[in-house]
LOMI-825969 format. One record per residue (C-alpha): x, y, z; residue in three letters. Coordinates in steps of 0.02 Angstrom, whole numbers, plus 50000, padded with zeros to 5 digits. Example, Ala and Ser with C-alpha at 12.3 -4.5 7.8 and 13.67 -1.06 7.14 Angstrom:
BEGIN
506154977550390Ala
506844994750357Ser
//
This chain:
BEGIN
477145008953554Unk
478254994753623Unk
477714983853476Unk
478264997153349Unk
479984998453432Unk
480164979753427Unk
479814979353239Unk
481054993453213Unk
482404984353312Unk
482064968153213Unk
482234977953047Unk
483914985553103Unk
484564968853155Unk
484004961852986Unk
484944975252891Unk
486514972252995Unk
486424953652966Unk
486164955352777Unk
487594968352771Unk
488754956452862Unk
488304942052745Unk
488634952952589Unk
490224959552660Unk
490754942252711Unk
490434936252531Unk
491504950452455Unk
492934947852582Unk
492904929352555Unk
492964931652366Unk
494474943652378Unk
495364932752502Unk
495264918752373Unk
496414928052245Unk
498294925552265Unk
499794930852370Unk
500944939552245Unk
502444936352349Unk
502154917552332Unk
502034917352142Unk
503364908252048Unk
502814911951869Unk
501324917851769Unk
500974910551595Unk
499904921551479Unk
498864913651341Unk
498134925751215Unk
496574923151110Unk
497664921250956Unk
498454905651029Unk
500124913451080Unk
500874910251251Unk
502214918251357Unk
502894915451535Unk
503374929351657Unk
504684925551787Unk
505344942951812Unk
504774948751983Unk
504464966551923Unk
503274960751792Unk
502444948451913Unk
502114962652036Unk
501104971451907Unk
499844957351915Unk
499344963152089Unk
498154974952001Unk
496894961152011Unk
496694965152195Unk
495904981752160Unk
494434973252073Unk
492664973952139Unk
491804956752164Unk
490124952752096Unk
489264936052132Unk
488354936051964Unk
488974922951839Unk
489664929151672Unk
488934922851509Unk
489984930651376Unk
491204926751233Unk
492874917851254Unk
494154927551356Unk
495434938951282Unk
496814931851393Unk
497054917551514Unk
498344918451653Unk
498954902451737Unk
499844907151901Unk
501104894551965Unk
501434896752150Unk
503024892452239Unk
502234877752318Unk
501884871152143Unk
500044873852152Unk
499134882752003Unk
497814895851992Unk
496914900551829Unk
496144917651786Unk
495174922751629Unk
495204941051570Unk
494034951751459Unk
495014967651444Unk
495304971251258Unk
494374985151161Unk
492734990051240Unk
492704975251360Unk
492394982451531Unk
493914975351623Unk
493134959151690Unk
493984943151753Unk
493574927051833Unk
494504914551937Unk
494354896251898Unk
493304886152019Unk
492534901752096Unk
490774908352066Unk
490504926252018Unk
491674938351928Unk
492754953951961Unk
492694970851881Unk
494344980751871Unk
494474999851881Unk
494965007851719Unk
496715012051774Unk
497074994551832Unk
496324987151676Unk
497564997251579Unk
498984990851682Unk
498524972651650Unk
498164975951466Unk
499904984051447Unk
500704969351537Unk
499844956651427Unk
500104965551262Unk
501874970451298Unk
502234952151328Unk
501374947851168Unk
503104952651100Unk
504114943651234Unk
504424926451298Unk
505624919851425Unk
507254913651359Unk
508474902151446Unk
509864915351458Unk
510144918351273Unk
509934900451208Unk
508754898951061Unk
508464881251002Unk
506934884050887Unk
506774887250705Unk
506644906250690Unk
505494912050547Unk
505554930850561Unk
506504944350649Unk
505894962250676Unk
506914977050731Unk
506274993550802Unk
507035009050879Unk
507025006051067Unk
506005018051181Unk
506385011151354Unk
507024996451453Unk
505874981651477Unk
504694984551333Unk
504684982451146Unk
504234997051030Unk
502814990850915Unk
503325002650776Unk
504364990450671Unk
505754998550573Unk
506394983250481Unk
505844964850458Unk
506934950750398Unk
506274933850336Unk
507764927150231Unk
508734912550305Unk
510454920950289Unk
509944936650391Unk
509064926350524Unk
510564914550544Unk
511694929450574Unk
510554936250715Unk
510294919150798Unk
512194915550789Unk
512594932650863Unk
511374928951013Unk
512004911451044Unk
513804917151045Unk
513544931551163Unk
514514931251330Unk
513694936951492Unk
514454952251569Unk
514764950351760Unk
513804960751886Unk
512164970451884Unk
512144983451741Unk
511385000751741Unk
511265005951559Unk
510685019551447Unk
509135017551336Unk
509485003651207Unk
509715007851023Unk
508584994250957Unk
507284981051006Unk
507454964750916Unk
506084951450913Unk
506464933550847Unk
504844924450802Unk
504644905750785Unk
503034895750753Unk
502664895550940Unk
503634909251031Unk
504374926651017Unk
506064930651094Unk
506354949251133Unk
508044957751161Unk
508754975251181Unk
510244979251071Unk
511614992451095Unk
512544995250930Unk
513045009850820Unk
514095012750667Unk
515665014850772Unk
515404999850887Unk
516764986650904Unk
515694975751015Unk
513834976951033Unk
512834972251186Unk
511224962151211Unk
509964960951353Unk
508414950051371Unk
506964962051380Unk
506354952951536Unk
508054953751625Unk
508604971751608Unk
510024970951732Unk
511024957451644Unk
512014961051488Unk
512854950551354Unk
514294955751255Unk
514274951351066Unk
515854944750986Unk
516754956650867Unk
516324945850720Unk
514494946150761Unk
514544964850792Unk
515274967850620Unk
513934956950541Unk
512514965250629Unk
513194982750589Unk
513254977350403Unk
511404972750410Unk
510774986450524Unk
511695001150438Unk
511624994350261Unk
510555008650198Unk
511815022250252Unk
513265012750176Unk
512405008350008Unk
513455016349874Unk
512585013149711Unk
511395002549610Unk
512164987349524Unk
511344970249481Unk
511974952249483Unk
511064941249362Unk
510974922549363Unk
509974909249265Unk
508594900549362Unk
508214882049339Unk
506954885249198Unk
508184896649105Unk
507514913849155Unk
508764927049200Unk
508504933649376Unk
509344950049429Unk
509524956349605Unk
510364972149672Unk
512124969849736Unk
512774975549909Unk
511124977150002Unk
510024964750101Unk
508354959850024Unk
507484966150181Unk
508174983750147Unk
507384987449978Unk
505884986349870Unk
505784987049676Unk
504424993549565Unk
504364991349378Unk
504065004249245Unk
503915005549056Unk
504804993648936Unk
505504997448762Unk
506524986448642Unk
507714995748531Unk
509024988348418Unk
508794971248498Unk
509114977648677Unk
507714978048805Unk
507704995048904Unk
506544997849054Unk
506325009349199Unk
506295004549383Unk
505985012949553Unk
507165006649688Unk
506625011249865Unk
507845007650007Unk
508285012350184Unk
507365027050269Unk
506515036550128Unk
507855034550000Unk
507505030049818Unk
508325028349646Unk
507475030549477Unk
508425020949350Unk
508515015549171Unk
509104997749143Unk
509644987848991Unk
509754969448950Unk
510484961248800Unk
509654944148776Unk
511284938048705Unk
512114940148874Unk
511744936949057Unk
512044955049105Unk
510884968849168Unk
511664985649152Unk
511255002649228Unk
511135016349098Unk
510485031249199Unk
509965034249378Unk
509485047849495Unk
509575046449680Unk
508155054049784Unk
508675055549966Unk
507975071250032Unk
506175069450090Unk
506115087850152Unk
506365093549971Unk
504665094649886Unk
505425090149718Unk
506005073449794Unk
504225067549813Unk
503645073349641Unk
505085063349565Unk
504565047749655Unk
503055044549544Unk
503675050749370Unk
504905036949312Unk
503745027049203Unk
503835036449040Unk
505025028448913Unk
504645031248728Unk
505605026548574Unk
506055043848494Unk
506895036148340Unk
507975020748302Unk
509425027148410Unk
508575037048551Unk
507385034348695Unk
506335048648766Unk
506165049748959Unk
505955061749103Unk
507635066149180Unk
507445071849361Unk
508805082949429Unk
508745084849621Unk
509805099349689Unk
510165103349870Unk
508605113949901Unk
507655112549739Unk
507555102249578Unk
507245102649393Unk
506345091449268Unk
507085088949094Unk
506315080548950Unk
507815071148885Unk
508405058248759Unk
509555044048789Unk
510635038748645Unk
510755019448646Unk
512295019848537Unk
513365032248627Unk
512595031648798Unk
512475050848801Unk
511005060948867Unk
510295076448778Unk
509085088048867Unk
507775092248739Unk
506675103348851Unk
507705108949002Unk
506895114049161Unk
505165113649087Unk
504085111149242Unk
503855124249373Unk
503315114649528Unk
502015123149634Unk
501855122949821Unk
500635108649814Unk
501115090749775Unk
501095087049591Unk
501535072649471Unk
501345067549291Unk
499575060049279Unk
499435055949097Unk
500505056148939Unk
500215051748754Unk
501455050548614Unk
501095054048427Unk
502525045448345Unk
502275050848165Unk
502385069248212Unk
503565067148362Unk
502325075648478Unk
502175072548667Unk
500655077148767Unk
500785077248958Unk
499555082349094Unk
500035084149276Unk
498885081249424Unk
498755099949459Unk
498325104249281Unk
499945107849193Unk
499775103449007Unk
501195102148888Unk
501105098048702Unk
502915096848651Unk
503315096848460Unk
504975088848452Unk
505085089248262Unk
504665107648229Unk
504985115148404Unk
503245123648415Unk
502675118948589Unk
501025123048673Unk
501135124648861Unk
499685128148979Unk
500165129649165Unk
498975125149301Unk
497425126949193Unk
496705109049162Unk
496725099949333Unk
496335081649360Unk
494705079149450Unk
495225076049634Unk
494015061649666Unk
495355050649745Unk
497215048349771Unk
497415045149587Unk
496045056649515Unk
494765052749381Unk
495035056449195Unk
494675075049167Unk
495505078648997Unk
495105070048835Unk
496375072648696Unk
496025070248511Unk
497225058548417Unk
497835073548314Unk
498285083848472Unk
497355098248390Unk
495895097548510Unk
495555092448688Unk
494025092448803Unk
494125096648984Unk
492925092449129Unk
493095105849268Unk
491625098949366Unk
490505113849325Unk
489285102249235Unk
489985107449067Unk
491315099848962Unk
492295112448860Unk
493115109248695Unk
494825118448669Unk
496055119948529Unk
497865115948564Unk
498265134248599Unk
497025133848743Unk
495635143648665Unk
493895137848718Unk
492725133348577Unk
491045126248635Unk
490345117948785Unk
489325101748803Unk
488155099248958Unk
488375083649055Unk
486595075649067Unk
485815076449234Unk
485175060349320Unk
486075049249197Unk
487625038949187Unk
489115045449090Unk
490675034149081Unk
492265040149158Unk
492945042248980Unk
491655055648952Unk
492265060548776Unk
492955048548648Unk
493675052648476Unk
493715044548307Unk
495475040748237Unk
495445056248121Unk
495085067348273Unk
493625075248182Unk
492175067648275Unk
491955066148464Unk
490525056548556Unk
489755054648729Unk
488925038848795Unk
487415040048916Unk
486215028049004Unk
484975028549141Unk
485595026649320Unk
485355008349346Unk
486514994649411Unk
486044984549258Unk
486964997349152Unk
488674995249237Unk
490024984749145Unk
491394988949277Unk
491715001149412Unk
493065005849535Unk
493655021849625Unk
494095031449464Unk
493315022149321Unk
491505018349263Unk
491105009149107Unk
489275007849050Unk
488154999248926Unk
487495015048836Unk
485735018248783Unk
486065034148683Unk
487635041448595Unk
487815059948554Unk
489055064848419Unk
489995081248402Unk
491185089548280Unk
492965093648331Unk
492385110348400Unk
491025103448509Unk
489525107048399Unk
488185093048392Unk
488075082848237Unk
486865068548275Unk
486365055748405Unk
485855037448399Unk
484895026648517Unk
484635007848550Unk
483704997948421Unk
482264994748544Unk
481515002148694Unk
481844986748799Unk
482674990048965Unk
484124978348933Unk
484544985648757Unk
486264994048729Unk
487225002048585Unk
489045008148575Unk
490375013748452Unk
491674999548427Unk
492605004948273Unk
492725016948124Unk
492745012547938Unk
493345030347896Unk
493215047947968Unk
491335048347961Unk
490665030347966Unk
490595021748135Unk
490405003648172Unk
489015001348294Unk
488754986548413Unk
486974982748461Unk
486674970548606Unk
485694966748766Unk
486344964448942Unk
485914955849103Unk
486804955149272Unk
488074941249284Unk
487494938149466Unk
486054945349565Unk
486494961249659Unk
488234962449589Unk
489194973549468Unk
489564965849297Unk
488534962049143Unk
488324947549030Unk
488204952748846Unk
486944944248731Unk
486124945848561Unk
487634954948483Unk
487544962048303Unk
488504976148212Unk
487954989348084Unk
488745004448004Unk
488185022648041Unk
488675037647940Unk
488735051048083Unk
488675066547972Unk
487315059847851Unk
486395051647997Unk
486185035947893Unk
486175017947952Unk
487075005947837Unk
487414987447818Unk
487314975047960Unk
488684962548005Unk
488864947548120Unk
490604953648172Unk
491664969148162Unk
492254972047984Unk
494084967147964Unk
494464984047883Unk
493824994248028Unk
494935003248154Unk
494354996248320Unk
494145008448464Unk
495115004148625Unk
494715006148805Unk
495715020748868Unk
495535016049049Unk
496975023049150Unk
497945009349231Unk
499785007949289Unk
500905013649151Unk
501904997849166Unk
502074987749009Unk
503274974749063Unk
502954961548928Unk
504234948048956Unk
505024956749100Unk
504304953849276Unk
504804965449419Unk
504394959249590Unk
504734968149751Unk
506444959849768Unk
507024954449592Unk
506894956649406Unk
506524941849295Unk
506924941649107Unk
506054927049032Unk
507024913948936Unk
507434918648758Unk
506924937448778Unk
//
């Protein structure tokens, strides 16, 4: 009995000793951290190579979150740290810490020269992460002196003192604007005393190759003198000079004071004419190009000019190659993002068609206070007047809509348009006999731009619509359904499901087995294949004939590449192989051509190339409607190439 008690006593003593040793290790580890009150500065190094130094006592105090960590004697063996912190003490000694706190990392850190690691509670991990990430956008400045070459400036609406809003409102990279900001900061004068200010208007970050300088800015449109603060020193303010205040107001509030679209054009060193908008900083606008038409020796083209906060202008420009001028001929300002017409007008500026030798056909938007109208209008290039040929023709639905596709038949002056939601117009501008079908033939909503769903004959007398029922329906121009064609199951059909001969009397559909080796090209809305079989139909959708590849070889293909007349097609026979293993894209080999009479189902003469008298079929792939030719529209300028 005494022996048992002795063993029990030894066990208890052993537990106490082990506990004391473990506790001693943990205490010893925590004691080897730092005394926050003795810290002079903390330099943060991020894994992206950026560095910043904290000297503000309020920010340094947040670093005490490390003292809440739990010590573990195990050695870490993981990837490079997210951040390193070099702590300089007031006695000039340094301590180094490494942190793993980004993303799903579990809030670990180590101290240089010490075994083991520490794990932070989630709340304290968040504190340090915020401190380090906030200061990714901050560096200490020597008062407001900036001696580096600043490459970029960002501006954001300010949310609070001592931090930078990450939601950037504007970004400036041009030398002129950067110089204005830097000069304003360098010339600012310190305001005596400790300030207690309202929330700043803006956060400004100046970015060099190695550092970021962050400031709060107080300025509005009525300010005579703005004020700055270093984000890390929020009790000290600096007054801007009146000159600098005026310059910054001009930049900051440019969008609200922009009065109209005008262009200044100058010749570049290679002789090209380069046009830029007047009266607005490059950082406050974006240009997009539209359709281009040459009429009576003058080049006309449409643009979309986006500026400020959701403001835009659709415009028609003209350039006479004999001059160095770019003139605005028509424009419509879109500045009410709460008006649903505003957004519809944003994406319908590309159509520009030569109606006759004196007139251009275009879509004229007309935004009113609470609504809007669309007019099909003509612009007289001689008189500069606009005539509304079809006024207020488009009833906009509650859902977002825009013109998806248009086609012009010049000899009959007929215009076909299909909107995304399925409005179809066939305007007869010669005889006035229009065919209008509202919300009936919608674009297939496979993506943001849709996939082709309506296939118009060249005569405009027939069209085929895919409603995703598995059947393609042939319609006449009055909207009467004629016959249906089933889409083959378990086979490829290209995005352009139905194609037409030039006479509009014969339609056809390509098909192929589902195999990567049959795909010429593919993206979100477009599939082009190497067909194995072609089915022909008359203009009402009744089958006429079909034709297959010359051989049963897996790589054989056949397609219609032209027409000799209304009935005789030019067929291309070839074989294909993948350009590269496991990729999309085919190499075409063993090409030959022959004639095929579709109605008689007779094969005719063979050729080594397409006969010169044939009308060649074109790929109707839907791309951007831009046809800029010798005009290049970049985001900031328009270039008219020399001699054009």
